[in-house]
GUVO-607315 format. One line per 8 residues: number of its first residue (from 1); their letters; for each residue x, y, z of C-alpha. Coordinates in Angstrom, 1 decimal. Example, Ala and Ser with C-alpha at 12.3 -4.5 7.8 and 13.67 -1.06 7.14 Angstrom:
<rs>
1> AS> 12.3/-4.5/7.8; 13.7/-1.1/7.1 .
</rs>
This chain:
<rs>
1> MSTVFPLL> 96.5/-38.4/30.3; 94.1/-41.0/28.8; 96.1/-41.5/25.6; 99.6/-42.9/25.1; 100.7/-39.4/24.0; 101.0/-36.9/26.9; 100.8/-33.2/26.3; 104.0/-31.6/25.2 .
9> VFTAAAIC> 106.4/-31.3/28.1; 109.0/-28.6/27.7; 112.6/-29.0/28.8; 114.2/-26.2/30.8; 116.3/-25.3/27.7; 113.2/-25.0/25.6; 111.5/-22.8/28.1; 114.5/-20.6/28.5 .
17> SVAARTTA> 114.8/-20.3/24.8; 111.2/-19.1/24.5; 111.7/-16.6/27.4; 114.9/-15.3/25.8; 113.1/-14.6/22.6; 110.4/-12.7/24.4; 112.0/-10.7/27.2; 112.6/-7.8/24.9 .
25> QTGFGENL> 108.9/-7.6/23.8; 107.1/-4.5/25.2; 103.9/-2.7/24.5; 101.5/-5.4/25.6; 100.1/-3.2/28.4; 96.6/-4.2/29.5; 96.4/-6.6/26.5; 98.5/-9.1/28.5 .
33> AAIQARMT> 95.7/-9.7/31.0; 93.1/-10.0/28.2; 95.3/-12.5/26.4; 95.6/-14.6/29.5; 91.8/-14.5/30.0; 91.2/-15.7/26.5; 93.9/-18.3/26.8; 92.3/-19.7/30.0 .
41> QLEDHLHK> 89.0/-20.0/28.3; 90.5/-21.8/25.3; 92.3/-24.2/27.5; 89.1/-25.0/29.3; 87.3/-25.6/26.0; 90.1/-27.8/24.6; 90.2/-29.9/27.8; 86.5/-30.7/27.2 .
49> AKAIRDIK> 87.0/-31.3/23.5; 89.8/-33.8/24.4; 87.6/-35.3/27.1; 85.0/-36.4/24.6; 87.7/-38.2/22.5; 89.4/-39.7/25.6; 86.1/-41.1/26.8; 85.4/-42.6/23.4 .
57> RLQYSYAH> 88.9/-44.1/23.4; 88.3/-45.4/26.9; 85.0/-47.1/26.1; 86.2/-48.5/22.8; 89.1/-50.0/24.7; 86.6/-51.6/27.0; 85.2/-53.3/23.9; 88.6/-54.3/22.5 .
65> YAELGLWL> 89.7/-55.8/25.8; 86.4/-57.8/26.2; 86.7/-59.3/22.7; 90.1/-60.7/23.5; 89.3/-61.7/27.2; 91.9/-59.2/28.6; 90.0/-59.1/31.9; 92.7/-57.4/34.0 .
73> DLGDLFAS> 92.9/-54.4/31.7; 89.1/-54.3/31.5; 88.9/-53.8/35.3; 91.7/-51.1/35.2; 89.5/-48.8/33.2; 87.4/-48.0/36.3; 87.8/-45.2/38.8; 89.0/-46.1/42.3 .
81> DGVAHYAQ> 85.4/-46.1/43.5; 83.9/-47.0/40.1; 80.9/-49.3/40.0; 79.5/-51.6/37.3; 75.8/-52.7/37.4; 75.5/-56.1/35.6; 72.8/-58.7/35.6; 75.0/-60.7/38.1 .
89> GDFRGPEN> 75.1/-57.8/40.5; 77.0/-54.6/41.4; 80.8/-54.7/41.5; 82.8/-51.8/42.9; 86.5/-50.8/42.4; 89.1/-52.0/39.9; 90.2/-55.0/42.0; 86.7/-56.4/42.5 .
97> LRRFYLQE> 85.9/-55.9/38.8; 89.1/-57.6/37.7; 88.2/-60.5/39.9; 84.6/-60.6/38.5; 85.8/-60.5/34.9; 88.4/-63.1/35.4; 86.3/-65.6/37.3; 82.8/-65.1/35.8 .
105> LGRGQLGL> 83.5/-64.0/32.2; 87.0/-65.6/31.8; 86.0/-68.8/33.6; 89.2/-68.5/35.6; 91.6/-67.7/32.8; 93.0/-64.7/31.1; 92.1/-64.6/27.4; 89.5/-66.7/25.6 .
113> ADGRIYPH> 89.7/-70.5/25.1; 89.6/-71.9/21.6; 86.1/-72.3/20.3; 84.7/-69.3/22.2; 83.5/-66.1/20.6; 83.0/-62.8/22.5; 83.0/-59.7/20.3; 81.5/-56.9/22.3 .
121> IMIQPVVT> 81.3/-54.1/19.7; 80.7/-50.7/21.2; 78.8/-48.3/18.9; 76.6/-45.2/18.8; 78.1/-42.9/21.5; 76.3/-39.8/22.8; 78.9/-38.2/25.1; 78.5/-34.9/27.0 .
129> VAPDGKTA> 80.9/-33.3/29.4; 79.8/-31.4/32.5; 80.5/-27.6/32.5; 83.2/-28.0/35.1; 85.1/-30.5/32.9; 85.5/-33.0/35.7; 82.7/-35.5/35.0; 80.9/-36.7/31.9 .
137> KGRWHVIA> 78.1/-39.0/30.7; 77.8/-41.4/27.8; 75.2/-43.6/26.2; 76.2/-46.5/24.0; 74.8/-49.4/22.0; 76.6/-52.8/22.0; 76.5/-55.5/19.3; 77.6/-58.8/20.9 .
145> MLGSYGSS> 78.3/-62.0/19.1; 78.2/-64.8/21.8; 78.6/-68.6/21.8; 80.9/-71.5/21.3; 81.7/-73.5/18.2; 79.6/-76.7/18.0; 77.4/-75.6/20.9; 75.7/-72.2/20.7 .
153> ASWAGVVY> 75.5/-68.9/18.8; 73.5/-65.8/19.7; 73.2/-62.1/19.1; 72.8/-59.7/22.0; 72.2/-56.0/22.1; 72.9/-53.8/25.1; 72.4/-50.1/26.0; 74.9/-48.6/28.4 .
161> ENRYVFEG> 74.2/-45.4/30.3; 77.6/-44.6/31.8; 79.3/-41.9/34.0; 82.9/-40.9/33.8; 85.3/-39.0/36.1; 88.6/-37.1/35.5; 90.7/-38.7/38.2; 94.5/-38.5/38.5 .
169> GVWKISEL> 94.8/-36.7/35.2; 93.0/-39.4/33.2; 89.3/-40.2/32.3; 87.9/-43.3/34.0; 84.6/-45.1/34.2; 82.9/-44.1/37.4; 79.6/-45.9/36.8; 78.6/-48.4/34.2 .
177> SYNSQYSG> 74.9/-49.5/33.7; 74.2/-52.5/31.6; 70.7/-52.7/30.1; 69.8/-55.7/27.9; 68.0/-54.5/24.7; 67.6/-57.6/22.5; 68.9/-61.2/22.5; 68.3/-64.3/20.6 .
185> RYSPPALT> 69.5/-67.7/19.4; 71.1/-67.5/15.9; 69.9/-70.8/14.4; 67.1/-71.6/14.4; 66.5/-67.8/15.0; 64.7/-66.6/18.1; 64.9/-62.9/18.7; 63.6/-61.2/21.8 .
193> LSKWDLPY> 63.3/-57.5/22.2; 63.2/-56.1/25.7; 61.2/-53.1/26.9; 64.1/-50.6/27.5; 62.6/-47.1/27.7; 65.7/-46.0/29.6; 66.1/-42.4/30.9; 68.3/-40.3/28.7 .
201> HFIAQSAG> 71.2/-38.3/30.2; 71.0/-35.8/27.4; 68.4/-33.6/25.7; 68.6/-32.2/22.2; 70.4/-29.1/23.3; 73.1/-31.0/25.2; 73.6/-33.5/22.4; 74.4/-30.7/20.0 .
209> DPAAKSDS> 76.7/-28.9/22.5; 78.7/-31.7/24.1; 81.6/-29.5/25.4; 79.7/-26.5/26.7; 81.9/-23.5/27.6; 82.1/-22.9/31.3; 80.8/-19.8/33.0; 82.3/-21.0/36.3 .
217> PAIATASS> 83.8/-18.3/38.6; 86.9/-20.5/38.8; 87.7/-19.7/35.1; 87.3/-16.0/35.7; 89.5/-16.2/38.8; 92.2/-18.0/36.9; 92.1/-15.3/34.3; 92.6/-12.4/36.8 .
225> GSAPLGEL> 95.9/-10.6/36.7; 98.5/-11.4/34.1; 101.2/-14.0/33.7; 104.6/-13.2/32.3; 104.7/-13.1/28.5; 107.1/-16.1/28.3; 104.6/-18.2/30.3; 101.7/-17.3/28.0 .
233> QQRWVELA> 103.8/-18.1/24.9; 104.6/-21.5/26.4; 100.9/-22.2/27.1; 100.1/-21.1/23.5; 102.5/-23.7/22.2; 101.0/-26.5/24.3; 97.5/-25.4/23.2; 98.5/-25.3/19.5 .
241> RSAQQLQS> 100.0/-28.8/19.6; 97.0/-30.3/21.3; 94.5/-28.6/19.1; 96.4/-29.9/16.0; 96.5/-33.4/17.3; 92.7/-33.3/17.9; 92.1/-32.1/14.3; 94.4/-34.8/12.9 .
249> ETEVLNLQ> 92.4/-37.4/14.9; 89.2/-36.2/13.2; 90.8/-36.4/9.8; 92.0/-40.0/10.4; 88.6/-41.1/11.6; 87.0/-39.7/8.4; 89.7/-41.4/6.3; 89.2/-44.8/7.9 .
257> HSYGYFSD> 85.4/-44.6/7.8; 85.5/-43.5/4.1; 87.5/-46.7/3.3; 84.4/-48.7/4.4; 82.0/-46.8/2.3; 84.2/-47.1/-0.9; 84.7/-50.8/-0.2; 80.9/-51.3/0.0 .
265> QKMWGDVA> 80.5/-50.2/-3.6; 83.7/-51.8/-4.8; 85.1/-48.4/-5.8; 88.6/-49.7/-5.8; 90.1/-46.7/-7.5; 88.8/-44.5/-4.7; 90.0/-47.0/-2.1; 93.5/-47.1/-3.6 .
273> NLFSSDGT> 93.6/-43.3/-3.5; 93.2/-43.3/0.2; 96.7/-44.9/0.5; 100.1/-43.2/0.3; 102.1/-43.9/-2.8; 104.1/-46.6/-0.9; 101.1/-47.8/1.1; 100.6/-51.5/1.8 .
281> LELGLRGV> 97.5/-53.6/2.1; 97.4/-56.9/4.1; 94.0/-58.6/4.2; 94.2/-61.7/6.4; 96.5/-64.3/5.0; 96.4/-63.1/1.4; 99.8/-61.6/1.6; 101.0/-58.0/1.3 .
289> YAGKDRIR> 100.3/-55.7/-1.7; 102.4/-52.6/-2.0; 101.6/-49.4/-3.9; 98.4/-47.9/-5.1; 98.2/-49.6/-8.4; 98.9/-53.0/-6.9; 96.3/-52.5/-4.2; 93.6/-51.4/-6.7 .
297> RALSIIEG> 94.3/-54.4/-9.0; 94.4/-56.9/-6.1; 91.0/-55.7/-4.8; 89.3/-55.8/-8.2; 90.6/-59.4/-8.8; 90.0/-60.8/-5.3; 86.7/-59.0/-4.6; 85.4/-58.5/-8.1 .
305> ERLDTDEV> 85.4/-55.4/-10.3; 81.8/-54.3/-9.6; 78.7/-55.1/-7.6; 76.1/-57.5/-9.0; 72.5/-56.3/-9.1; 71.4/-58.3/-6.0; 74.8/-58.2/-4.2; 75.5/-56.9/-0.7 .
313> NDHLQLAT> 79.1/-56.0/0.3; 78.9/-54.0/3.5; 82.1/-53.2/5.5; 81.2/-51.6/8.8; 84.1/-49.7/10.4; 83.5/-49.7/14.2; 85.1/-48.8/17.5; 88.0/-46.9/15.9 .
321> VVHISPDG> 90.7/-45.9/18.3; 93.2/-43.3/16.9; 96.5/-42.2/18.3; 98.5/-39.4/16.6; 102.3/-39.4/17.0; 103.9/-36.6/19.0; 105.4/-35.1/15.9; 101.9/-35.0/14.2 .
329> KTAKARGV> 103.2/-36.7/11.0; 102.1/-40.3/11.6; 99.2/-42.1/13.3; 97.9/-45.6/14.3; 94.4/-46.9/14.7; 92.7/-50.0/15.8; 89.1/-50.9/15.1; 86.6/-53.6/14.3 .
337> QLSVSGTK> 85.3/-54.5/10.8; 81.9/-56.2/10.7; 81.1/-57.4/7.2; 78.2/-59.0/5.5; 78.6/-60.1/1.9; 76.6/-62.2/-0.6; 74.3/-62.3/-3.5; 70.6/-63.2/-3.6 .
345> GKGAQWEE> 70.2/-66.9/-4.5; 73.9/-67.6/-3.9; 74.3/-67.3/-0.2; 76.2/-64.9/2.1; 78.6/-64.8/5.0; 79.3/-62.8/8.1; 82.9/-61.8/8.9; 84.2/-60.0/11.9 .
353> GIFENEYI> 87.8/-58.9/12.3; 90.2/-56.3/13.7; 92.3/-53.8/11.8; 95.6/-52.3/13.1; 96.5/-49.6/10.6; 99.2/-46.9/10.2; 98.8/-43.5/8.6; 101.0/-40.7/7.3 .
361> KQNEVWKI> 100.4/-37.0/6.6; 101.6/-36.0/3.2; 101.2/-32.5/1.8; 98.8/-31.7/4.7; 96.6/-34.7/3.8; 96.3/-37.9/5.8; 96.8/-41.2/3.9; 96.8/-44.9/4.8 .
369> RSMHYYPR> 100.4/-46.1/5.0; 99.7/-49.6/6.1; 96.4/-51.5/6.4; 96.5/-54.8/8.3; 93.2/-56.6/8.7; 92.9/-59.7/10.9; 89.8/-61.8/10.2; 88.6/-63.3/13.4 .
377> VITDYELG> 85.3/-65.0/12.5; 84.0/-66.1/9.1; 80.7/-67.9/9.0; 77.8/-68.7/6.8; 74.9/-66.2/7.1; 72.3/-68.9/7.6; 74.2/-71.4/9.7; 75.9/-69.0/12.2 .
385> WAKDARPA> 79.1/-69.5/14.2; 77.9/-72.5/16.2; 77.6/-74.6/13.1; 80.1/-73.0/10.6; 83.6/-71.6/10.8; 85.7/-70.9/7.8; 89.4/-70.3/7.4; 90.9/-67.1/6.1 .
393> AGPNTSFP> 91.7/-67.2/2.4; 95.3/-67.6/1.3; 97.3/-65.8/-1.5; 95.6/-65.3/-4.8; 97.3/-67.5/-7.4; 96.3/-65.4/-10.4; 97.6/-62.2/-8.9; 100.2/-63.1/-6.2 .
401> PDRPSTEA> 101.1/-60.7/-3.4; 104.3/-58.7/-3.4; 105.3/-60.2/0.0; 104.0/-63.0/2.1; 101.8/-62.3/5.1; 103.7/-60.8/8.1; 101.9/-63.2/10.5; 100.6/-66.8/10.4 .
409> YATYPKMY> 97.5/-67.6/12.4; 94.2/-69.5/12.4; 90.8/-68.0/12.6; 87.8/-69.0/14.7; 87.3/-71.5/16.3; 91.0/-71.0/17.1; 91.8/-67.9/19.2; 94.3/-65.3/18.1 .
417> YPPLHYAN> 95.4/-62.0/19.6; 96.1/-59.2/17.1; 98.4/-57.0/19.1; 97.2/-53.6/20.3; 99.3/-50.7/19.2; 98.7/-48.7/22.4; 98.9/-49.0/26.2; 96.0/-49.1/28.6 .
425> PVTQMPVQ> 94.5/-45.6/28.5; 94.1/-45.5/32.3; 97.3/-47.2/33.7; 99.5/-46.2/30.7; 101.0/-49.7/31.1; 101.3/-52.4/28.4; 98.2/-54.6/28.0; 98.3/-57.8/30.0 .
433> YPPGVAAN> 98.0/-60.7/27.6; 97.7/-64.4/28.6; 101.2/-65.7/29.6; 101.7/-67.9/26.6; 100.6/-65.1/24.2; 102.6/-62.3/25.8; 106.0/-63.4/24.6; 104.7/-63.7/21.0 .
441> IDARSSTV> 103.1/-60.2/21.2; 106.3/-58.7/22.7; 108.3/-60.2/19.8; 106.1/-58.3/17.3; 106.5/-55.1/19.3; 103.3/-53.2/18.5; 103.8/-50.4/20.9; 103.6/-46.9/19.5 .
449> DSSKRPAL> 106.9/-45.0/19.2; 106.5/-42.1/21.5; 110.2/-41.0/21.2; 109.6/-38.7/18.3; 109.9/-35.1/19.3; 107.6/-32.5/17.6; 108.9/-29.4/16.1; 107.9/-26.5/18.3 .
457> PNPPGNAK> 105.7/-23.9/16.6; 106.8/-20.3/16.9; 104.8/-18.5/19.5; 103.1/-15.1/18.9; 105.4/-12.2/19.5; 103.0/-9.3/20.0; 99.5/-8.5/21.0; 98.1/-8.3/17.5 .
465> EFTSRLNE> 99.6/-11.6/16.5; 98.5/-13.2/19.8; 94.9/-12.2/19.1; 95.0/-13.5/15.5; 96.6/-16.9/16.6; 94.1/-17.3/19.4; 91.2/-16.8/16.9; 92.7/-19.5/14.7 .
473> LESQIQSS> 93.0/-21.8/17.6; 89.4/-21.2/18.6; 88.3/-22.1/15.1; 90.4/-25.2/15.1; 89.1/-26.5/18.4; 85.6/-25.8/17.4; 86.0/-27.7/14.1; 87.0/-30.8/16.1 .
481> IVYDAAEN> 84.1/-30.4/18.4; 81.7/-30.3/15.4; 82.6/-33.9/14.6; 81.5/-35.0/18.1; 78.4/-32.7/18.1; 77.2/-34.1/14.8; 77.9/-37.7/15.8; 75.9/-37.0/19.0 .
489> LINAHGYY> 73.0/-35.7/17.0; 72.8/-38.6/14.5; 73.2/-41.1/17.3; 70.7/-39.5/19.6; 68.3/-39.6/16.6; 68.7/-43.4/16.6; 67.9/-43.7/20.3; 64.8/-41.5/20.0 .
497> VDDLNDSG> 63.6/-43.5/17.0; 64.0/-46.7/19.0; 61.6/-45.4/21.6; 59.2/-43.9/19.1; 60.0/-40.5/20.7; 58.9/-38.1/18.0; 59.2/-35.0/20.2; 62.8/-36.0/20.9 .
505> VQALFSSA> 63.5/-36.5/17.2; 62.0/-33.2/16.2; 63.9/-31.3/18.9; 67.2/-32.4/17.2; 66.3/-30.5/14.1; 66.5/-26.8/13.4; 63.2/-27.2/11.5; 60.8/-30.2/11.6 .
513> SNRNPEPR> 60.1/-29.7/7.9; 63.7/-30.7/7.1; 63.3/-34.2/8.4; 62.6/-37.1/6.0; 60.3/-39.3/8.2; 61.2/-43.0/8.6; 58.7/-45.8/8.7; 57.5/-46.3/12.3 .
521> RTSAVHQT> 58.9/-49.6/13.4; 57.1/-50.9/16.5; 59.9/-53.3/17.5; 63.3/-52.4/16.0; 66.7/-51.2/17.2; 68.3/-48.5/15.1; 72.1/-48.7/15.4; 73.9/-45.7/13.8 .
529> VQPVIQLA> 77.6/-46.1/13.1; 80.6/-45.1/11.0; 80.2/-41.3/10.7; 82.0/-39.2/8.1; 81.6/-35.6/9.1; 83.0/-32.7/7.1; 82.9/-29.1/8.2; 82.1/-26.5/5.6 .
537> ADGRSAAI> 84.7/-23.9/4.9; 82.7/-21.2/6.7; 82.5/-23.3/9.8; 78.7/-22.9/10.0; 77.5/-26.3/8.7; 78.7/-29.8/8.4; 77.9/-32.6/6.0; 77.1/-36.0/7.6 .
545> RARILTVG> 77.2/-39.5/6.2; 76.4/-42.4/8.5; 75.3/-46.0/8.3; 72.3/-47.6/10.0; 71.9/-51.2/10.9; 68.4/-52.1/12.1; 67.6/-55.2/14.0; 64.0/-56.2/14.8 .
553> EKAGLLSS> 60.5/-57.0/13.6; 58.7/-60.2/14.8; 60.4/-62.4/12.2; 63.9/-61.1/13.0; 64.6/-58.7/10.1; 68.0/-57.2/9.5; 68.2/-54.1/7.4; 70.9/-51.6/6.4 .
561> GIYQGRAT> 70.9/-48.1/5.0; 72.8/-44.8/4.6; 72.0/-41.5/6.2; 72.9/-38.3/4.4; 72.4/-35.1/6.2; 73.6/-31.7/7.3; 74.1/-30.0/10.7; 74.1/-26.3/11.4 .
569> NRDGAWKL> 75.1/-24.1/14.3; 72.1/-22.5/16.1; 72.8/-20.1/18.9; 76.1/-21.9/19.9; 74.7/-25.4/19.7; 74.5/-27.7/16.7; 71.2/-29.0/15.3; 70.3/-31.3/12.4 .
577> ESLTLYPT> 69.3/-29.3/9.4; 68.3/-32.2/7.2; 68.5/-36.0/7.3; 67.5/-38.5/4.6; 67.6/-42.3/4.9; 68.5/-44.3/1.8; 67.7/-48.0/2.4; 70.2/-50.3/0.9 .
585> WSSPFTSW> 69.1/-53.9/1.7; 67.2/-56.0/4.2; 67.0/-59.8/4.8; 65.4/-62.1/7.4; 67.6/-63.9/9.9; 66.0/-67.2/8.9; 67.5/-67.2/5.4; 69.6/-65.1/3.1 .
593> APVVERRR> 66.9/-63.5/0.9; 68.0/-59.9/0.5; 65.9/-57.1/-0.9; 68.5/-54.8/-2.4; 67.3/-51.2/-2.7; 68.6/-47.9/-4.0; 72.3/-47.4/-3.4; 74.1/-44.2/-2.3 .
</rs>
């Protein structure tokens, strides 16, 4: 499996227990074969739904490993015959890739030397799984911050068009294609946009149907005949557990991304309500605040009670990797926070960091139990990270924390390794840190506790109950797929707008009249991130909120906005029903001179 949580494995005692409860069941008749056929179809659909999340987890892990210089684990993400096409050439197989990353990118060492910066933030996925469920394709944007303190600083934008293969029970990268999209010196600014016009692996129909149901004869063959009732009940239990974990992952993603939007607007009451009653907040070296009230007061004092008229306070939540515990009651997530904050006439700063958070499910609602944010780079907006590097702030003296910080560290230009909570998604082995760092990481023990055993759901006992439960499972699986379908649509929209592909944009919508046209930008990159996607109660539509960060124009303009929209199901595939852009701010790279627009 490509996560640290394998599918439920039953002990012999558990299987015998299920069988003992069901041997007396009679009266299924021909329904047993129909139930098996339906079960096989749902297993196929769930496999593809999980594949999309596993591939995103795989590719986001690629970004997290690159940022920390974990070159060996980066190479391990590839298939046995996997190939990467880089500017330096083509490299095939995990061993050759490990060697290339270590020597060329790592300059002969595992990890990154002090003074070096290498965030490789993976965003904007459009992932589609082949009908047979054995291969998949994905398109991605990358935001890269490159350079060395006192020497150089630059932005780089990349488009990846990748292929994936299900090999040895896990998803791996089978082909990675690196395509430069924009690059430029930070200060003085010099931005160059490439002619990309890359072929798309998707069309509007496949974007809105990322896990298409299979009509393969193999599925029909697997469904012929009938299995013993006890076996079908065991399969139902496994299916139910996996479907619930997928739904929980969706809810945690929405929760974490909502935190970013509330923080943008300094809606501290709403931020605090995302936490459990005993939740904790640890922002850098400010110490730990415990409990909702303390968290709300701390944020309002440290960050300010409300936004000024010309203030920008964006907190982008990116590359979020979620793992749900086997018992389904807790979760962990890792991601990147990219922030830009400042007020017109008073200056601004960039901040990039990593969060490692814990969550808990209380009364069927997921809450943040522990938020731990590690600032990695803090720099002046105009100067950039070659000329400016700021330390993380310490405890607030007017409102001291409840506890001191759990870790002591320095930010850029010093290098620090926030521990990953999960193992390599391909090898299932602990991540390989630099030798001097490994002992410190091990001492902090960030590994997920996979020893918790889930409570087994009671399997259906008769044909009518089986039919009802399978209908519920189908709806649950589909509700998780909606998240990925809607994310595909909004992200595909960004790629089509990049290429001024109006026909592609229109094909994503159920009706062209429902689209709010954007200004045609002749040289800009539209990076869509941080989706919050909520399915309506009837399962026929979904509300979408996403953020757009646009890079481009001749002078090097950076702009941000919010998309609000809705997707609907049309003939089995999802389409955009409406999409409206609300610009929030824009500023040139040359100086901090923001134009702050309508907020949403």
